[in-house]
All heavy atoms as a GROMACS GRO file, in nm:
protein
  629
    1MET      N    1  10.270  11.771  10.918
    1MET     CA    2  10.358  11.712  11.025
    1MET      C    3  10.274  11.619  11.107
    1MET      O    4  10.169  11.652  11.151
    1MET     CB    5  10.410  11.822  11.108
    1MET     CG    6  10.506  11.773  11.215
    1MET     SD    7  10.572  11.927  11.295
    1MET     CE    8  10.708  11.843  11.381
    2ILE      N    9  10.320  11.497  11.121
    2ILE     CA   10  10.245  11.396  11.201
    2ILE      C   11  10.258  11.426  11.352
    2ILE      O   12  10.367  11.450  11.403
    2ILE     CB   13  10.301  11.256  11.177
    2ILE    CG1   14  10.296  11.224  11.025
    2ILE    CG2   15  10.223  11.153  11.258
    2ILE    CD1   16  10.362  11.093  10.989
    3GLN      N   17  10.144  11.432  11.415
    3GLN     CA   18  10.136  11.454  11.564
    3GLN      C   19  10.043  11.357  11.625
    3GLN      O   20   9.966  11.282  11.560
    3GLN     CB   21  10.072  11.599  11.585
    3GLN     CG   22  10.153  11.712  11.526
    3GLN     CD   23  10.280  11.737  11.603
    3GLN    OE1   24  10.288  11.719  11.728
    3GLN    NE2   25  10.386  11.770  11.528
    4PRO      N   26  10.048  11.343  11.759
    4PRO     CA   27   9.956  11.260  11.833
    4PRO      C   28   9.807  11.297  11.794
    4PRO      O   29   9.783  11.420  11.778
    4PRO     CB   30   9.983  11.290  11.977
    4PRO     CG   31  10.124  11.324  11.980
    4PRO     CD   32  10.144  11.405  11.856
    5GLY      N   33   9.729  11.201  11.765
    5GLY     CA   34   9.595  11.220  11.716
    5GLY      C   35   9.582  11.218  11.564
    5GLY      O   36   9.472  11.206  11.512
    6SER      N   37   9.692  11.231  11.489
    6SER     CA   38   9.698  11.231  11.352
    6SER      C   39   9.668  11.086  11.300
    6SER      O   40   9.694  10.995  11.376
    6SER     CB   41   9.831  11.273  11.284
    6SER     OG   42   9.860  11.406  11.315
    7THR      N   43   9.641  11.073  11.171
    7THR     CA   44   9.630  10.940  11.113
    7THR      C   45   9.753  10.929  11.022
    7THR      O   46   9.784  11.026  10.941
    7THR     CB   47   9.505  10.922  11.036
    7THR    OG1   48   9.389  10.938  11.123
    7THR    CG2   49   9.494  10.794  10.963
    8ALA      N   50   9.821  10.818  11.026
    8ALA     CA   51   9.935  10.794  10.947
    8ALA      C   52   9.926  10.655  10.879
    8ALA      O   53   9.868  10.558  10.930
    8ALA     CB   54  10.062  10.796  11.030
    9ARG      N   55   9.986  10.650  10.760
    9ARG     CA   56   9.990  10.530  10.682
    9ARG      C   57  10.128  10.468  10.703
    9ARG      O   58  10.231  10.538  10.691
    9ARG     CB   59   9.966  10.542  10.540
    9ARG     CG   60   9.962  10.418  10.455
    9ARG     CD   61   9.938  10.442  10.311
    9ARG     NE   62   9.855  10.549  10.275
    9ARG     CZ   63   9.718  10.542  10.263
    9ARG    NH1   64   9.656  10.429  10.276
    9ARG    NH2   65   9.649  10.649  10.236
   10PHE      N   66  10.139  10.335  10.732
   10PHE     CA   67  10.270  10.261  10.748
   10PHE      C   68  10.310  10.225  10.606
   10PHE      O   69  10.245  10.146  10.543
   10PHE     CB   70  10.241  10.146  10.838
   10PHE     CG   71  10.357  10.047  10.854
   10PHE    CD1   72  10.486  10.085  10.827
   10PHE    CD2   73  10.328   9.921  10.891
   10PHE    CE1   74  10.587   9.986  10.841
   10PHE    CE2   75  10.430   9.829  10.908
   10PHE     CZ   76  10.565   9.860  10.886
   11VAL      N   77  10.412  10.297  10.552
   11VAL     CA   78  10.443  10.282  10.411
   11VAL      C   79  10.577  10.205  10.378
   11VAL      O   80  10.596  10.166  10.266
   11VAL     CB   81  10.455  10.421  10.345
   11VAL    CG1   82  10.326  10.490  10.342
   11VAL    CG2   83  10.562  10.509  10.412
   12LYS      N   84  10.662  10.180  10.479
   12LYS     CA   85  10.788  10.113  10.455
   12LYS      C   86  10.825  10.036  10.582
   12LYS      O   87  10.824  10.086  10.689
   12LYS     CB   88  10.894  10.214  10.419
   12LYS     CG   89  11.025  10.155  10.381
   12LYS     CD   90  11.125  10.259  10.351
   12LYS     CE   91  11.262  10.199  10.329
   12LYS     NZ   92  11.370  10.301  10.321
   13THR      N   93  10.867   9.904  10.561
   13THR     CA   94  10.904   9.823  10.675
   13THR      C   95  11.057   9.850  10.702
   13THR      O   96  11.142   9.843  10.618
   13THR     CB   97  10.889   9.679  10.636
   13THR    OG1   98  10.752   9.654  10.601
   13THR    CG2   99  10.919   9.587  10.755
   14PRO      N  100  11.083   9.876  10.835
   14PRO     CA  101  11.219   9.895  10.876
   14PRO      C  102  11.296   9.765  10.858
   14PRO      O  103  11.244   9.654  10.878
   14PRO     CB  104  11.208   9.932  11.023
   14PRO     CG  105  11.064   9.967  11.041
   14PRO     CD  106  10.986   9.902  10.942
   15GLU      N  107  11.427   9.779  10.833
   15GLU     CA  108  11.515   9.664  10.820
   15GLU      C  109  11.516   9.575  10.949
   15GLU      O  110  11.522   9.454  10.945
   15GLU     CB  111  11.655   9.700  10.787
   15GLU     CG  112  11.667   9.756  10.648
   15GLU     CD  113  11.811   9.801  10.616
   15GLU    OE1  114  11.904   9.748  10.684
   15GLU    OE2  115  11.828   9.880  10.520
   16TRP      N  116  11.504   9.638  11.061
   16TRP     CA  117  11.514   9.563  11.192
   16TRP      C  118  11.397   9.469  11.216
   16TRP      O  119  11.405   9.377  11.292
   16TRP     CB  120  11.531   9.656  11.313
   16TRP     CG  121  11.435   9.776  11.313
   16TRP    CD1  122  11.471   9.902  11.282
   16TRP    CD2  123  11.305   9.778  11.368
   16TRP    NE1  124  11.351   9.983  11.300
   16TRP    CE2  125  11.252   9.911  11.357
   16TRP    CE3  126  11.220   9.679  11.420
   16TRP    CZ2  127  11.122   9.951  11.396
   16TRP    CZ3  128  11.086   9.712  11.455
   16TRP    CH2  129  11.044   9.854  11.444
   17VAL      N  130  11.286   9.487  11.134
   17VAL     CA  131  11.170   9.400  11.158
   17VAL      C  132  11.215   9.253  11.114
   17VAL      O  133  11.170   9.164  11.170
   17VAL     CB  134  11.051   9.448  11.078
   17VAL    CG1  135  10.940   9.346  11.065
   17VAL    CG2  136  11.003   9.579  11.130
   18ALA      N  137  11.309   9.242  11.018
   18ALA     CA  138  11.350   9.108  10.978
   18ALA      C  139  11.414   9.031  11.087
   18ALA      O  140  11.417   8.908  11.084
   18ALA     CB  141  11.442   9.121  10.852
   19ARG      N  142  11.463   9.098  11.192
   19ARG     CA  143  11.527   9.027  11.300
   19ARG      C  144  11.439   8.994  11.419
   19ARG      O  145  11.481   8.937  11.516
   19ARG     CB  146  11.649   9.112  11.349
   19ARG     CG  147  11.756   9.130  11.250
   19ARG     CD  148  11.875   9.198  11.298
   19ARG     NE  149  11.849   9.334  11.352
   19ARG     CZ  150  11.848   9.448  11.281
   19ARG    NH1  151  11.872   9.443  11.146
   19ARG    NH2  152  11.827   9.563  11.339
   20MET      N  153  11.308   9.028  11.399
   20MET     CA  154  11.213   9.006  11.504
   20MET      C  155  11.159   8.863  11.501
   20MET      O  156  11.170   8.797  11.395
   20MET     CB  157  11.094   9.100  11.491
   20MET     CG  158  11.136   9.245  11.507
   20MET     SD  159  10.991   9.358  11.492
   20MET     CE  160  10.927   9.355  11.657
   21PRO      N  161  11.093   8.815  11.610
   21PRO     CA  162  11.029   8.682  11.606
   21PRO      C  163  10.923   8.678  11.495
   21PRO      O  164  10.867   8.777  11.457
   21PRO     CB  165  10.970   8.668  11.739
   21PRO     CG  166  11.049   8.763  11.829
   21PRO     CD  167  11.085   8.870  11.740
   22GLU      N  168  10.898   8.560  11.441
   22GLU     CA  169  10.805   8.543  11.332
   22GLU      C  170  10.667   8.609  11.356
   22GLU      O  171  10.612   8.675  11.274
   22GLU     CB  172  10.784   8.392  11.307
   22GLU     CG  173  10.684   8.359  11.200
   22GLU     CD  174  10.717   8.397  11.061
   22GLU    OE1  175  10.838   8.415  11.036
   22GLU    OE2  176  10.631   8.422  10.978
   23GLU      N  177  10.614   8.588  11.474
   23GLU     CA  178  10.473   8.644  11.508
   23GLU      C  179  10.482   8.802  11.496
   23GLU      O  180  10.395   8.862  11.439
   23GLU     CB  181  10.429   8.606  11.643
   23GLU     CG  182  10.294   8.654  11.670
   23GLU     CD  183  10.238   8.605  11.799
   23GLU    OE1  184  10.277   8.495  11.855
   23GLU    OE2  185  10.151   8.672  11.860
   24SER      N  186  10.588   8.860  11.544
   24SER     CA  187  10.605   9.003  11.538
   24SER      C  188  10.614   9.049  11.390
   24SER      O  189  10.560   9.150  11.354
   24SER     CB  190  10.722   9.054  11.618
   24SER     OG  191  10.704   9.025  11.754
   25ARG      N  192  10.691   8.978  11.313
   25ARG     CA  193  10.713   9.010  11.171
   25ARG      C  194  10.572   8.999  11.100
   25ARG      O  195  10.548   9.091  11.019
   25ARG     CB  196  10.804   8.918  11.104
   25ARG     CG  197  10.948   8.943  11.141
   25ARG     CD  198  11.053   8.878  11.044
   25ARG     NE  199  11.027   8.742  11.019
   25ARG     CZ  200  11.072   8.638  11.083
   25ARG    NH1  201  11.151   8.660  11.187
   25ARG    NH2  202  11.048   8.514  11.053
   26GLN      N  203  10.493   8.910  11.130
   26GLN     CA  204  10.358   8.893  11.072
   26GLN      C  205  10.273   9.014  11.100
   26GLN      O  206  10.196   9.060  11.020
   26GLN     CB  207  10.297   8.761  11.116
   26GLN     CG  208  10.360   8.641  11.057
   26GLN     CD  209  10.296   8.514  11.115
   26GLN    OE1  210  10.211   8.517  11.204
   26GLN    NE2  211  10.333   8.400  11.053
   27VAL      N  212  10.283   9.063  11.225
   27VAL     CA  213  10.206   9.177  11.258
   27VAL      C  214  10.247   9.299  11.175
   27VAL      O  215  10.163   9.370  11.116
   27VAL     CB  216  10.216   9.213  11.415
   27VAL    CG1  217  10.159   9.348  11.442
   27VAL    CG2  218  10.154   9.101  11.498
   28PHE      N  219  10.370   9.322  11.169
   28PHE     CA  220  10.428   9.434  11.081
   28PHE      C  221  10.383   9.422  10.934
   28PHE      O  222  10.340   9.513  10.869
   28PHE     CB  223  10.578   9.452  11.101
   28PHE     CG  224  10.613   9.529  11.213
   28PHE    CD1  225  10.631   9.466  11.343
   28PHE    CD2  226  10.631   9.670  11.204
   28PHE    CE1  227  10.666   9.538  11.452
   28PHE    CE2  228  10.670   9.744  11.322
   28PHE     CZ  229  10.683   9.675  11.443
   29GLU      N  230  10.394   9.303  10.883
   29GLU     CA  231  10.360   9.274  10.744
   29GLU      C  232  10.209   9.295  10.723
   29GLU      O  233  10.172   9.350  10.622
   29GLU     CB  234  10.390   9.131  10.702
   29GLU     CG  235  10.537   9.100  10.691
   29GLU     CD  236  10.579   8.956  10.685
   29GLU    OE1  237  10.486   8.871  10.679
   29GLU    OE2  238  10.699   8.930  10.686
   30PHE      N  239  10.125   9.257  10.817
   30PHE     CA  240   9.985   9.277  10.808
   30PHE      C  241   9.947   9.426  10.809
   30PHE      O  242   9.860   9.475  10.739
   30PHE     CB  243   9.906   9.209  10.920
   30PHE     CG  244   9.762   9.220  10.912
   30PHE    CD1  245   9.688   9.127  10.831
   30PHE    CD2  246   9.686   9.323  10.977
   30PHE    CE1  247   9.555   9.137  10.820
   30PHE    CE2  248   9.556   9.331  10.966
   30PHE     CZ  249   9.482   9.243  10.886
   31CYS      N  250  10.021   9.505  10.893
   31CYS     CA  251   9.992   9.645  10.910
   31CYS      C  252  10.047   9.736  10.792
   31CYS      O  253   9.997   9.845  10.773
   31CYS     CB  254  10.049   9.701  11.039
   31CYS     SG  255   9.974   9.626  11.189
   32LEU      N  256  10.142   9.681  10.721
   32LEU     CA  257  10.199   9.765  10.611
   32LEU      C  258  10.093   9.809  10.509
   32LEU      O  259  10.010   9.724  10.464
   32LEU     CB  260  10.307   9.673  10.532
   32LEU     CG  261  10.382   9.749  10.426
   32LEU    CD1  262  10.466   9.862  10.483
   32LEU    CD2  263  10.476   9.649  10.354
   33GLY      N  264  10.094   9.937  10.480
   33GLY     CA  265   9.992   9.984  10.389
   33GLY      C  266   9.864  10.042  10.454
   33GLY      O  267   9.789  10.106  10.385
   34ARG      N  268   9.854  10.005  10.578
   34ARG     CA  269   9.720  10.046  10.644
   34ARG      C  270   9.740  10.175  10.724
   34ARG      O  271   9.854  10.229  10.750
   34ARG     CB  272   9.682   9.935  10.739
   34ARG     CG  273   9.651   9.804  10.672
   34ARG     CD  274   9.617   9.697  10.774
   34ARG     NE  275   9.580   9.578  10.709
   34ARG     CZ  276   9.455   9.536  10.684
   34ARG    NH1  277   9.358   9.607  10.717
   34ARG    NH2  278   9.440   9.420  10.622
   35MET      N  279   9.627  10.236  10.756
   35MET     CA  280   9.629  10.364  10.824
   35MET      C  281   9.597  10.345  10.973
   35MET      O  282   9.505  10.265  10.998
   35MET     CB  283   9.527  10.462  10.760
   35MET     CG  284   9.563  10.497  10.622
   35MET     SD  285   9.442  10.611  10.548
   35MET     CE  286   9.299  10.504  10.532
   36TYR      N  287   9.665  10.417  11.063
   36TYR     CA  288   9.644  10.412  11.206
   36TYR      C  289   9.653  10.542  11.270
   36TYR      O  290   9.723  10.632  11.220
   36TYR     CB  291   9.751  10.312  11.265
   36TYR     CG  292   9.732  10.172  11.214
   36TYR    CD1  293   9.820  10.124  11.117
   36TYR    CD2  294   9.635  10.093  11.250
   36TYR    CE1  295   9.809   9.991  11.065
   36TYR    CE2  296   9.618   9.966  11.201
   36TYR     CZ  297   9.704   9.919  11.107
   36TYR     OH  298   9.692   9.791  11.056
   37ARG      N  299   9.592  10.555  11.383
   37ARG     CA  300   9.595  10.671  11.468
   37ARG      C  301   9.731  10.674  11.541
   37ARG      O  302   9.770  10.572  11.596
   37ARG     CB  303   9.479  10.674  11.561
   37ARG     CG  304   9.472  10.799  11.648
   37ARG     CD  305   9.349  10.796  11.736
   37ARG     NE  306   9.318  10.920  11.800
   37ARG     CZ  307   9.391  10.965  11.906
   37ARG    NH1  308   9.475  10.889  11.966
   37ARG    NH2  309   9.361  11.080  11.964
   38VAL      N  310   9.796  10.787  11.538
   38VAL     CA  311   9.912  10.808  11.623
   38VAL      C  312   9.872  10.841  11.769
   38VAL      O  313   9.811  10.938  11.799
   38VAL     CB  314   9.999  10.920  11.566
   38VAL    CG1  315  10.125  10.944  11.658
   38VAL    CG2  316  10.038  10.890  11.422
   39GLU      N  317   9.903  10.746  11.858
   39GLU     CA  318   9.861  10.766  11.997
   39GLU      C  319   9.956  10.858  12.072
   39GLU      O  320   9.910  10.935  12.154
   39GLU     CB  321   9.859  10.630  12.067
   39GLU     CG  322   9.754  10.540  12.020
   39GLU     CD  323   9.615  10.593  12.043
   39GLU    OE1  324   9.585  10.648  12.159
   39GLU    OE2  325   9.533  10.583  11.951
   40GLU      N  326  10.088  10.850  12.038
   40GLU     CA  327  10.187  10.934  12.106
   40GLU      C  328  10.317  10.931  12.031
   40GLU      O  329  10.331  10.848  11.938
   40GLU     CB  330  10.208  10.887  12.248
   40GLU     CG  331  10.277  10.759  12.258
   40GLU     CD  332  10.305  10.720  12.409
   40GLU    OE1  333  10.393  10.774  12.462
   40GLU    OE2  334  10.226  10.629  12.451
   41ILE      N  335  10.400  11.022  12.058
   41ILE     CA  336  10.542  11.024  12.013
   41ILE      C  337  10.622  11.005  12.137
   41ILE      O  338  10.613  11.095  12.232
   41ILE     CB  339  10.574  11.151  11.934
   41ILE    CG1  340  10.474  11.171  11.822
   41ILE    CG2  341  10.723  11.144  11.888
   41ILE    CD1  342  10.488  11.306  11.753
   42ASP      N  343  10.701  10.898  12.148
   42ASP     CA  344  10.778  10.879  12.269
   42ASP      C  345  10.900  10.966  12.289
   42ASP      O  346  10.924  11.055  12.200
   42ASP     CB  347  10.812  10.728  12.290
   42ASP     CG  348  10.919  10.682  12.192
   42ASP    OD1  349  10.992  10.762  12.134
   42ASP    OD2  350  10.937  10.556  12.185
   43ASP      N  351  10.967  10.957  12.388
   43ASP     CA  352  11.084  11.044  12.427
   43ASP      C  353  11.194  11.037  12.320
   43ASP      O  354  11.276  11.124  12.310
   43ASP     CB  355  11.137  11.011  12.564
   43ASP     CG  356  11.037  11.054  12.672
   43ASP    OD1  357  10.951  11.137  12.650
   43ASP    OD2  358  11.048  10.998  12.785
   44ASP      N  359  11.196  10.922  12.246
   44ASP     CA  360  11.302  10.904  12.142
   44ASP      C  361  11.252  10.950  12.007
   44ASP      O  362  11.319  10.930  11.902
   44ASP     CB  363  11.342  10.761  12.138
   44ASP     CG  364  11.408  10.714  12.267
   44ASP    OD1  365  11.491  10.794  12.321
   44ASP    OD2  366  11.385  10.599  12.311
   45GLY      N  367  11.131  11.003  11.995
   45GLY     CA  368  11.080  11.056  11.868
   45GLY      C  369  11.014  10.938  11.788
   45GLY      O  370  10.988  10.954  11.670
   46VAL      N  371  10.980  10.830  11.849
   46VAL     CA  372  10.922  10.715  11.787
   46VAL      C  373  10.771  10.731  11.802
   46VAL      O  374  10.718  10.754  11.902
   46VAL     CB  375  10.965  10.579  11.840
   46VAL    CG1  376  10.904  10.464  11.788
   46VAL    CG2  377  11.127  10.568  11.825
   47PHE      N  378  10.704  10.705  11.684
   47PHE     CA  379  10.558  10.720  11.676
   47PHE      C  380  10.492  10.583  11.717
   47PHE      O  381  10.526  10.480  11.668
   47PHE     CB  382  10.519  10.754  11.539
   47PHE     CG  383  10.560  10.892  11.493
   47PHE    CD1  384  10.690  10.908  11.456
   47PHE    CD2  385  10.473  11.000  11.492
   47PHE    CE1  386  10.734  11.039  11.414
   47PHE    CE2  387  10.513  11.127  11.452
   47PHE     CZ  388  10.646  11.146  11.415
   48VAL      N  389  10.400  10.599  11.811
   48VAL     CA  390  10.326  10.483  11.861
   48VAL      C  391  10.187  10.474  11.792
   48VAL      O  392  10.105  10.566  11.808
   48VAL     CB  393  10.302  10.491  12.017
   48VAL    CG1  394  10.232  10.374  12.064
   48VAL    CG2  395  10.438  10.506  12.084
   49LEU      N  396  10.167  10.376  11.712
   49LEU     CA  397  10.044  10.355  11.637
   49LEU      C  398   9.953  10.254  11.697
   49LEU      O  399  10.000  10.144  11.730
   49LEU     CB  400  10.078  10.310  11.490
   49LEU     CG  401  10.172  10.394  11.413
   49LEU    CD1  402  10.194  10.334  11.276
   49LEU    CD2  403  10.130  10.536  11.400
   50ASP      N  404   9.830  10.291  11.712
   50ASP     CA  405   9.733  10.194  11.774
   50ASP      C  406   9.682  10.104  11.663
   50ASP      O  407   9.610  10.142  11.579
   50ASP     CB  408   9.609  10.272  11.833
   50ASP     CG  409   9.505  10.184  11.885
   50ASP    OD1  410   9.522  10.058  11.894
   50ASP    OD2  411   9.394  10.241  11.920
   51VAL      N  412   9.722   9.979  11.671
   51VAL     CA  413   9.688   9.873  11.569
   51VAL      C  414   9.590   9.769  11.625
   51VAL      O  415   9.567   9.668  11.567
   51VAL     CB  416   9.813   9.808  11.506
   51VAL    CG1  417   9.900   9.909  11.435
   51VAL    CG2  418   9.893   9.727  11.612
   52SER      N  419   9.542   9.793  11.747
   52SER     CA  420   9.461   9.695  11.820
   52SER      C  421   9.342   9.648  11.743
   52SER      O  422   9.305   9.534  11.748
   52SER     CB  423   9.424   9.753  11.958
   52SER     OG  424   9.356   9.866  11.951
   53ALA      N  425   9.268   9.734  11.673
   53ALA     CA  426   9.157   9.700  11.601
   53ALA      C  427   9.182   9.590  11.492
   53ALA      O  428   9.094   9.501  11.471
   53ALA     CB  429   9.087   9.817  11.531
   54ASP      N  430   9.298   9.594  11.431
   54ASP     CA  431   9.333   9.499  11.332
   54ASP      C  432   9.411   9.378  11.394
   54ASP      O  433   9.399   9.266  11.331
   54ASP     CB  434   9.426   9.562  11.226
   54ASP     CG  435   9.355   9.651  11.137
   54ASP    OD1  436   9.229   9.639  11.117
   54ASP    OD2  437   9.427   9.739  11.070
   55ILE      N  438   9.472   9.397  11.498
   55ILE     CA  439   9.570   9.291  11.549
   55ILE      C  440   9.524   9.205  11.666
   55ILE      O  441   9.543   9.092  11.666
   55ILE     CB  442   9.700   9.368  11.581
   55ILE    CG1  443   9.761   9.431  11.459
   55ILE    CG2  444   9.802   9.261  11.638
   55ILE    CD1  445   9.779   9.336  11.338
   56ASP      N  446   9.452   9.270  11.754
   56ASP     CA  447   9.414   9.193  11.883
   56ASP      C  448   9.345   9.065  11.852
   56ASP      O  449   9.398   8.959  11.908
   56ASP     CB  450   9.329   9.290  11.972
   56ASP     CG  451   9.407   9.399  12.040
   56ASP    OD1  452   9.524   9.415  12.007
   56ASP    OD2  453   9.350   9.476  12.114
   57GLU      N  454   9.248   9.069  11.776
   57GLU     CA  455   9.171   8.943  11.753
   57GLU      C  456   9.241   8.849  11.664
   57GLU      O  457   9.252   8.728  11.682
   57GLU     CB  458   9.028   8.976  11.701
   57GLU     CG  459   8.942   8.852  11.686
   57GLU     CD  460   8.802   8.894  11.640
   57GLU    OE1  461   8.759   8.995  11.682
   57GLU    OE2  462   8.745   8.815  11.562
   58ARG      N  463   9.307   8.902  11.563
   58ARG     CA  464   9.381   8.817  11.465
   58ARG      C  465   9.503   8.756  11.520
   58ARG      O  466   9.532   8.638  11.488
   58ARG     CB  467   9.415   8.911  11.345
   58ARG     CG  468   9.478   8.829  11.226
   58ARG     CD  469   9.502   8.927  11.110
   58ARG     NE  470   9.382   8.994  11.062
   58ARG     CZ  471   9.301   8.952  10.968
   58ARG    NH1  472   9.326   8.840  10.914
   58ARG    NH2  473   9.193   9.024  10.933
   59PHE      N  474   9.580   8.824  11.598
   59PHE     CA  475   9.713   8.770  11.644
   59PHE      C  476   9.715   8.745  11.801
   59PHE      O  477   9.815   8.694  11.843
   59PHE     CB  478   9.821   8.868  11.601
   59PHE     CG  479   9.847   8.872  11.458
   59PHE    CD1  480   9.793   8.964  11.375
   59PHE    CD2  481   9.932   8.776  11.396
   59PHE    CE1  482   9.813   8.973  11.240
   59PHE    CE2  483   9.960   8.782  11.258
   59PHE     CZ  484   9.898   8.882  11.180
   60GLY      N  485   9.612   8.794  11.864
   60GLY     CA  486   9.612   8.781  12.011
   60GLY      C  487   9.661   8.908  12.083
   60GLY      O  488   9.718   8.990  12.017
   61GLY      N  489   9.646   8.910  12.208
   61GLY     CA  490   9.691   9.023  12.284
   61GLY      C  491   9.580   9.122  12.301
   61GLY      O  492   9.464   9.104  12.263
   62PHE      N  493   9.617   9.239  12.361
   62PHE     CA  494   9.514   9.334  12.394
   62PHE      C  495   9.583   9.470  12.387
   62PHE      O  496   9.697   9.487  12.436
   62PHE     CB  497   9.457   9.315  12.539
   62PHE     CG  498   9.365   9.412  12.581
   62PHE    CD1  499   9.235   9.421  12.530
   62PHE    CD2  500   9.398   9.508  12.675
   62PHE    CE1  501   9.148   9.519  12.572
   62PHE    CE2  502   9.314   9.605  12.725
   62PHE     CZ  503   9.183   9.605  12.673
   63MET      N  504   9.515   9.569  12.316
   63MET     CA  505   9.576   9.706  12.304
   63MET      C  506   9.712   9.704  12.234
   63MET      O  507   9.800   9.772  12.277
   63MET     CB  508   9.585   9.774  12.439
   63MET     CG  509   9.447   9.783  12.508
   63MET     SD  510   9.338   9.917  12.447
   63MET     CE  511   9.437  10.056  12.477
   64ASN      N  512   9.725   9.629  12.128
   64ASN     CA  513   9.855   9.619  12.051
   64ASN      C  514   9.884   9.753  11.990
   64ASN      O  515   9.793   9.828  11.944
   64ASN     CB  516   9.844   9.505  11.947
   64ASN     CG  517   9.856   9.373  12.004
   64ASN    OD1  518   9.964   9.335  12.042
   64ASN    ND2  519   9.750   9.298  12.004
   65ASP      N  520  10.016   9.776  11.977
   65ASP     CA  521  10.058   9.894  11.911
   65ASP      C  522  10.190   9.859  11.835
   65ASP      O  523  10.246   9.755  11.864
   65ASP     CB  524  10.080  10.017  12.001
   65ASP     CG  525  10.188  10.000  12.098
   65ASP    OD1  526  10.300   9.949  12.069
   65ASP    OD2  527  10.162  10.026  12.220
   66ILE      N  528  10.226   9.936  11.737
   66ILE     CA  529  10.355   9.927  11.673
   66ILE      C  530  10.426  10.060  11.688
   66ILE      O  531  10.356  10.169  11.689
   66ILE     CB  532  10.354   9.878  11.528
   66ILE    CG1  533  10.267   9.967  11.442
   66ILE    CG2  534  10.297   9.731  11.528
   66ILE    CD1  535  10.276   9.925  11.294
   67ARG      N  536  10.560  10.062  11.687
   67ARG     CA  537  10.635  10.185  11.705
   67ARG      C  538  10.731  10.195  11.594
   67ARG      O  539  10.809  10.107  11.564
   67ARG     CB  540  10.707  10.174  11.845
   67ARG     CG  541  10.610  10.170  11.957
   67ARG     CD  542  10.665  10.118  12.094
   67ARG     NE  543  10.555  10.103  12.179
   67ARG     CZ  544  10.530  10.187  12.279
   67ARG    NH1  545  10.607  10.291  12.302
   67ARG    NH2  546  10.426  10.169  12.366
   68LEU      N  547  10.720  10.314  11.526
   68LEU     CA  548  10.795  10.336  11.408
   68LEU      C  549  10.854  10.485  11.404
   68LEU      O  550  10.788  10.573  11.460
   68LEU     CB  551  10.714  10.320  11.284
   68LEU     CG  552  10.652  10.179  11.265
   68LEU    CD1  553  10.543  10.183  11.163
   68LEU    CD2  554  10.766  10.094  11.208
   69GLU      N  555  10.964  10.500  11.342
   69GLU     CA  556  11.023  10.628  11.319
   69GLU      C  557  10.939  10.694  11.200
   69GLU      O  558  10.885  10.625  11.120
   69GLU     CB  559  11.174  10.615  11.280
   69GLU     CG  560  11.253  10.568  11.392
   69GLU     CD  561  11.258  10.420  11.412
   69GLU    OE1  562  11.194  10.342  11.333
   69GLU    OE2  563  11.316  10.367  11.512
   70ALA      N  564  10.954  10.827  11.196
   70ALA     CA  565  10.876  10.901  11.099
   70ALA      C  566  10.906  10.858  10.953
   70ALA      O  567  10.816  10.868  10.870
   70ALA     CB  568  10.912  11.051  11.112
   71GLU      N  569  11.026  10.819  10.921
   71GLU     CA  570  11.067  10.777  10.787
   71GLU      C  571  10.978  10.666  10.726
   71GLU      O  572  10.977  10.641  10.610
   71GLU     CB  573  11.210  10.747  10.780
   71GLU     CG  574  11.247  10.624  10.849
   71GLU     CD  575  11.402  10.612  10.868
   71GLU    OE1  576  11.456  10.670  10.964
   71GLU    OE2  577  11.458  10.546  10.785
   72PHE      N  578  10.918  10.589  10.816
   72PHE     CA  579  10.835  10.473  10.776
   72PHE      C  580  10.688  10.507  10.761
   72PHE      O  581  10.606  10.414  10.742
   72PHE     CB  582  10.862  10.355  10.870
   72PHE     CG  583  11.008  10.317  10.879
   72PHE    CD1  584  11.080  10.356  10.995
   72PHE    CD2  585  11.071  10.263  10.776
   72PHE    CE1  586  11.212  10.325  11.004
   72PHE    CE2  587  11.206  10.236  10.778
   72PHE     CZ  588  11.276  10.265  10.895
   73LEU      N  589  10.652  10.635  10.783
   73LEU     CA  590  10.514  10.671  10.795
   73LEU      C  591  10.489  10.785  10.687
   73LEU      O  592  10.573  10.858  10.651
   73LEU     CB  593  10.479  10.729  10.929
   73LEU     CG  594  10.497  10.628  11.049
   73LEU    CD1  595  10.472  10.702  11.180
   73LEU    CD2  596  10.402  10.516  11.026
   74GLU      N  597  10.358  10.796  10.648
   74GLU     CA  598  10.305  10.905  10.566
   74GLU      C  599  10.187  10.962  10.637
   74GLU      O  600  10.093  10.883  10.664
   74GLU     CB  601  10.280  10.841  10.432
   74GLU     CG  602  10.200  10.925  10.332
   74GLU     CD  603  10.170  10.847  10.214
   74GLU    OE1  604  10.254  10.838  10.121
   74GLU    OE2  605  10.051  10.789  10.201
   75GLU      N  606  10.183  11.092  10.647
   75GLU     CA  607  10.058  11.151  10.708
   75GLU      C  608   9.942  11.144  10.608
   75GLU      O  609   9.951  11.160  10.488
   75GLU     CB  610  10.090  11.300  10.734
   75GLU     CG  611   9.976  11.365  10.818
   75GLU     CD  612  10.009  11.503  10.863
   75GLU    OE1  613  10.103  11.569  10.808
   75GLU    OE2  614   9.935  11.544  10.950
   76VAL      N  615   9.828  11.110  10.671
   76VAL     CA  616   9.706  11.101  10.588
   76VAL      C  617   9.617  11.224  10.629
   76VAL      O  618   9.596  11.250  10.747
   76VAL     CB  619   9.623  10.975  10.628
   76VAL    CG1  620   9.493  10.974  10.555
   76VAL    CG2  621   9.709  10.849  10.592
   77ILE      N  622   9.590  11.303  10.528
   77ILE     CA  623   9.517  11.430  10.555
   77ILE      C  624   9.370  11.416  10.522
   77ILE      O  625   9.332  11.352  10.426
   77ILE     CB  626   9.580  11.547  10.477
   77ILE    CG1  627   9.720  11.565  10.522
   77ILE    CG2  628   9.496  11.674  10.494
   77ILE    CD1  629   9.801  11.670  10.451
   0.00000   0.00000   0.00000
């Protein structure tokens, strides 16, 4: 069971990503298949993944994260 502090692999892109701005879609496409630390699970049960090591320098910003439901993740043991 994926919990805060766990490592999870982003395994499937949600349909709603296609409706995002181009730059945001590129971030999700880049992160697909990669493993990230789960920072928290928000009040809606959405998993917050810290993608800053891969994304901040490449796409800009600081302390970037992506937020995904469990169905798009796979726990890495």
